[in-house]
C-alpha positions as CSV (number, residue, x, y, z in Angstrom):
1,M,122.7,169.4,78.3
2,L,126.2,170.1,77.1
3,G,126.1,173.7,76.2
4,P,128.7,176.0,74.5
5,I,130.8,178.2,76.7
6,A,131.8,181.1,74.4
7,W,129.1,183.2,76.2
8,R,126.8,182.9,79.1
9,T,123.7,180.7,78.8
10,P,121.4,182.5,78.0
11,P,123.6,185.2,76.5
12,I,123.4,188.8,77.6
13,S,123.5,189.9,73.9
14,Y,125.3,187.8,71.2
15,G,125.4,184.1,71.4
16,P,122.9,182.2,69.2
17,W,124.0,178.7,70.2
18,E,123.7,179.6,73.9
19,R,120.3,181.2,73.3
20,V,118.9,178.1,71.6
21,T,120.5,175.9,74.3
22,S,118.8,177.9,77.0
23,L,115.4,177.9,75.4
24,L,115.5,174.1,75.0
25,T,116.8,173.6,78.5
26,E,114.2,175.7,80.2
27,G,111.5,174.2,78.0
28,L,112.5,170.7,79.1
29,V,112.5,171.8,82.7
30,R,108.9,173.1,82.3
31,R,107.9,169.7,81.1
32,G,109.3,168.0,84.2
33,V,112.5,166.7,82.7
34,D,115.5,166.5,85.1
35,V,118.2,168.5,83.3
36,T,121.7,169.3,84.2
37,L,123.1,172.2,82.1
38,F,126.8,172.2,81.6
39,A,127.6,175.8,80.8
40,T,129.5,178.8,82.2
41,A,129.3,179.4,86.0
42,D,127.4,182.7,85.5
43,S,124.7,180.9,83.4
44,I,121.0,181.0,84.6
45,T,118.8,177.9,84.4
46,G,115.8,176.4,86.2
47,G,117.6,173.0,86.0
48,Y,120.9,172.1,87.7
49,L,123.9,174.1,86.6
50,D,127.4,172.5,86.5
51,A,130.3,174.6,85.4
52,V,134.1,174.6,85.0
53,A,134.5,177.9,83.1
54,P,133.7,180.9,85.3
55,H,132.3,182.9,82.3
56,G,132.4,182.9,78.5
57,Y,135.8,182.8,77.0
58,A,134.7,185.1,74.1
59,E,134.4,187.9,76.6
60,D,137.8,187.3,78.3
61,P,141.0,187.6,76.3
62,A,142.9,185.8,79.0
63,M,141.0,182.6,78.4
64,D,142.0,180.2,75.6
65,G,138.7,178.8,74.2
66,R,140.4,175.5,73.2
67,V,141.6,174.9,76.7
68,W,138.4,175.8,78.5
69,E,136.2,173.8,76.0
70,A,138.5,170.8,76.6
71,L,138.1,171.1,80.4
72,H,134.4,171.6,80.0
73,V,133.9,168.5,77.9
74,A,136.2,166.4,80.1
75,H,134.1,167.3,83.2
76,A,130.8,166.4,81.5
77,L,132.4,163.2,80.2
78,E,133.4,162.2,83.7
79,R,129.8,162.6,84.9
80,S,128.1,161.1,81.9
81,S,127.3,157.8,83.6
82,E,124.9,159.7,85.8
83,Y,122.5,160.6,82.9
84,D,120.2,158.8,80.6
85,L,121.2,160.9,77.6
86,V,123.7,163.6,76.8
87,H,122.6,166.4,74.4
88,N,125.6,168.0,72.8
89,Q,125.3,171.6,71.6
90,L,129.0,172.1,71.4
91,D,130.1,171.1,67.9
92,W,132.7,168.5,67.1
93,L,134.9,168.3,70.3
94,P,132.7,166.0,72.3
95,L,132.4,163.7,69.3
96,A,136.1,162.9,69.4
97,F,135.6,161.0,72.6
98,T,132.6,159.0,71.4
99,A,133.8,155.7,72.8
100,H,134.1,157.1,76.3
101,W,130.6,158.6,76.9
102,A,128.6,156.5,79.3
103,A,125.3,157.6,77.9
104,P,123.9,157.9,74.4
105,M,124.4,161.2,72.7
106,V,122.3,163.5,70.6
107,T,124.2,166.3,68.8
108,T,122.5,169.3,67.3
109,I,124.7,170.5,64.4
110,H,124.5,174.2,64.4
111,G,126.4,174.5,61.2
112,F,129.8,173.2,60.2
113,S,132.7,175.5,60.9
114,G,134.6,173.8,58.0
115,P,134.9,170.5,56.2
116,A,138.0,169.6,58.1
117,I,135.9,168.8,61.2
118,L,133.8,166.2,59.3
119,P,136.0,163.2,60.4
120,A,134.9,163.8,64.0
121,Y,131.3,163.4,63.0
122,L,131.9,160.4,60.8
123,A,133.7,158.6,63.6
124,S,131.1,159.4,66.2
125,A,128.3,157.2,67.5
126,S,126.2,160.2,68.3
127,T,122.7,160.7,66.8
128,F,122.6,163.9,64.7
129,V,119.9,166.6,64.4
130,S,120.1,169.2,61.7
131,I,118.7,172.7,62.2
132,S,117.6,172.9,58.6
133,D,117.3,170.5,55.6
134,A,119.6,172.9,53.7
135,D,122.4,172.4,56.2
136,R,122.5,168.6,56.0
137,S,125.9,167.1,55.0
138,P,125.5,164.3,52.5
139,G,128.0,162.2,54.4
140,L,125.9,162.0,57.6
141,D,122.8,160.3,58.8
142,Y,120.2,162.4,60.7
143,V,117.4,161.4,62.9
144,A,115.5,164.6,62.4
145,T,115.6,168.2,61.2
146,I,114.4,170.5,64.0
147,H,114.2,174.2,63.4
148,H,115.2,176.5,66.2
149,G,112.5,177.6,68.6
150,I,111.8,181.1,69.9
151,D,109.9,182.3,72.9
152,P,107.0,184.6,71.6
153,E,107.0,186.3,75.0
154,E,110.5,187.6,74.4
155,L,109.6,189.0,71.0
156,P,106.1,190.4,71.2
157,Y,104.0,191.2,68.2
158,V,104.2,194.8,67.0
159,P,101.3,195.8,64.7
160,E,102.4,199.3,63.8
161,P,106.1,199.5,62.8
162,G,108.4,202.4,62.1
163,D,109.7,203.3,58.7
164,Y,113.3,202.0,59.1
165,L,114.8,198.7,58.0
166,V,117.0,196.6,60.2
167,S,120.1,194.5,59.7
168,F,120.6,192.1,62.6
169,G,123.6,189.8,63.1
170,R,127.3,189.7,63.5
171,I,129.2,192.3,61.4
172,H,131.0,190.1,58.9
173,P,131.1,189.8,55.1
174,D,129.1,186.6,55.4
175,K,126.1,188.5,56.8
176,G,126.2,191.1,54.0
177,T,126.0,194.2,56.3
178,A,127.5,196.5,53.7
179,T,125.1,195.1,51.1
180,A,122.2,195.9,53.4
181,I,123.5,199.5,53.6
182,E,123.4,199.7,49.9
183,I,119.9,198.3,49.6
184,A,118.6,200.7,52.1
185,R,120.4,203.7,50.5
186,R,119.0,202.9,47.1
187,A,115.5,202.2,48.4
188,G,115.6,205.6,50.3
189,R,115.1,204.0,53.7
190,R,116.8,204.4,57.0
191,L,118.8,201.4,58.3
192,V,119.5,200.3,61.9
193,I,122.3,197.9,62.3
194,C,122.7,195.6,65.3
195,G,125.4,193.1,65.9
196,L,128.8,192.1,67.3
197,V,131.7,193.3,65.2
198,Q,133.3,190.0,64.2
199,H,135.4,191.2,61.3
200,V,137.1,194.5,62.3
201,D,138.6,195.3,58.9
202,Y,135.3,194.8,57.1
203,F,133.5,197.0,59.7
204,R,136.1,199.8,59.4
205,D,136.3,199.8,55.6
206,E,132.8,199.0,54.4
207,V,130.4,199.7,57.2
208,E,131.6,202.4,59.5
209,P,132.1,205.1,56.8
210,H,128.3,205.0,56.2
211,I,127.3,205.3,59.8
212,D,125.9,208.8,60.4
213,G,123.5,208.3,63.2
214,D,120.6,209.3,61.0
215,R,120.3,207.3,57.7
216,V,122.5,204.6,59.0
217,V,122.5,203.9,62.8
218,F,124.8,201.3,64.5
219,L,123.7,200.0,67.9
220,G,126.3,197.2,68.3
221,A,125.3,194.0,70.1
222,V,122.1,194.6,71.9
223,A,120.4,193.0,75.0
224,P,117.2,191.0,74.6
225,E,114.8,193.8,75.5
226,E,116.5,196.1,72.9
227,R,116.5,193.3,70.3
228,A,112.7,193.0,70.7
229,R,112.2,196.7,70.3
230,V,114.5,197.2,67.3
231,L,113.2,194.1,65.4
232,G,109.6,194.7,66.3
233,H,109.4,198.3,65.2
234,A,111.3,197.8,61.9
235,A,109.4,197.8,58.6
236,A,111.4,194.8,57.4
237,L,114.6,192.9,58.1
238,L,117.3,192.9,55.5
239,H,119.4,189.7,55.4
240,P,121.5,189.7,52.2
241,I,123.9,186.9,53.2
242,D,127.0,185.9,51.3
243,F,127.2,182.4,52.6
244,D,124.9,179.4,53.0
245,E,123.1,180.3,56.2
246,P,122.4,177.1,58.3
247,F,119.3,178.6,59.9
248,G,119.2,182.4,60.5
249,L,117.9,182.9,64.0
250,S,117.4,186.7,63.5
251,V,115.1,186.0,60.5
252,A,112.8,183.9,62.6
253,E,113.0,186.4,65.5
254,S,112.0,189.3,63.4
255,M,109.1,187.4,62.0
256,M,108.0,186.5,65.5
257,C,107.6,190.3,66.1
258,G,105.5,190.5,62.9
259,T,108.4,192.0,60.9
260,P,108.8,190.4,57.5
261,A,112.2,189.4,56.2
262,L,114.0,190.1,52.8
263,A,116.9,187.7,52.4
264,Y,119.3,186.5,49.7
265,R,118.2,183.0,48.5
266,R,121.1,181.0,50.0
267,G,121.3,178.2,52.5
268,S,118.2,177.8,54.6
269,M,116.5,181.1,53.7
270,A,113.9,179.6,51.2
271,E,113.1,177.0,53.9
272,V,112.7,179.5,56.8
273,I,110.9,182.2,54.9
274,D,107.4,181.5,53.5
275,E,107.5,183.3,50.2
276,G,104.9,186.1,50.0
277,V,103.7,185.3,53.6
278,T,106.5,186.1,56.0
279,G,108.9,187.7,53.5
280,S,110.7,187.1,50.3
281,T,114.0,185.7,49.0
282,V,116.0,187.4,46.2
283,A,119.3,187.0,44.4
284,S,120.7,190.5,44.0
285,I,120.6,194.1,45.2
286,D,118.3,195.1,42.3
287,E,115.9,192.3,43.1
288,A,115.9,193.3,46.7
289,I,115.0,196.9,45.9
290,S,112.2,195.7,43.6
291,A,110.8,193.3,46.2
292,L,111.1,195.6,49.2
293,P,107.7,197.5,48.9
294,A,105.7,194.3,48.7
295,V,107.7,192.7,51.6
296,A,107.2,195.8,53.8
297,S,103.4,195.7,53.1
298,L,102.9,192.1,54.1
299,D,100.2,191.4,56.8
300,R,102.2,191.6,60.0
301,R,99.6,189.7,62.0
302,R,99.9,186.8,59.5
303,V,103.7,187.0,59.7
304,H,103.6,186.7,63.5
305,E,101.1,183.9,63.5
306,R,103.1,181.9,61.0
307,A,106.3,182.4,63.0
308,V,104.5,181.2,66.2
309,A,103.3,178.1,64.4
310,R,106.6,177.2,62.8
311,F,109.2,178.5,65.3
312,G,107.5,178.6,68.7
313,V,109.7,177.2,71.5
314,E,107.2,174.6,72.6
315,R,107.2,173.0,69.1
316,M,111.0,172.7,69.4
317,V,110.7,171.1,72.8
318,D,108.1,168.6,71.5
319,E,110.4,167.6,68.6
320,Y,113.5,167.1,70.7
321,L,111.5,165.0,73.3
322,S,110.5,162.8,70.3
323,V,114.1,162.4,69.3
324,Y,115.1,161.6,72.9
325,E,112.4,158.9,73.0
326,T,113.6,157.4,69.7
327,V,117.3,157.3,70.9
328,L,116.5,155.8,74.3
329,A,114.3,153.1,72.8
330,R,117.2,151.7,70.7
């Protein structure tokens, strides 16, 4: 399992790629699969850990991510003849060396960072898995779409929520944090914001002025236990994105707690949210305000049960094992 190394696997707070990598790795280990996880040296796994980077480069300004990712990939490449299969969770860089891997490769495409990286995918012999049908590139062939899995034990069901709304994700214009503030304000609801500040100017100019510790609360990037508490006790998740979301892990996580989601209808949102069952998708602030009462009154038990059925971690493990069998049978 060739994991990302921006953060520890599993991450302490932010790190969606690392979180999914960990959930899949540990799920495979539970099934008796012999897994070596290539990740940071401080990562935690029930499999075998191999590492070059001492810790995540995103948490250490002295580390150049390009250099450490290159060293990380080179080390895994050197050992690739020892394995039946390499599962790449690291985006495009391993694909540039496709002719040199000594084992077949499966690549989970977590979302393109930009069209300029497409040549690495087109030149690769890797088998590709998309994380949503909406995120598929028309120029690539895919063996499967596998939605991310979530461990229900990490995000327990909460039958009786509080009265606040939650915005959960990196603080960036793409995620629509300022729009969530406006929706909550006009709806007369408190808003709790959780996330890593990824766009400092946006946070300073459009988010921070509204934070008062009462109507708008900012908690920053939160650890798993706090994530479960904040998501689980919210009346609804606001996800008014301003980009085509490849999957939206926080949306599925909130629904796992029983908390319905209200999102802008972009990217994978209409695919991840079951309309009128686990939440709703809208196209504007006005539509969001109109839809919010119905979303907040959805049956939370039904939201949770649908999330378990669609996004439970064991379903993800089953589907990846099927992909591995297909690739190894070629």
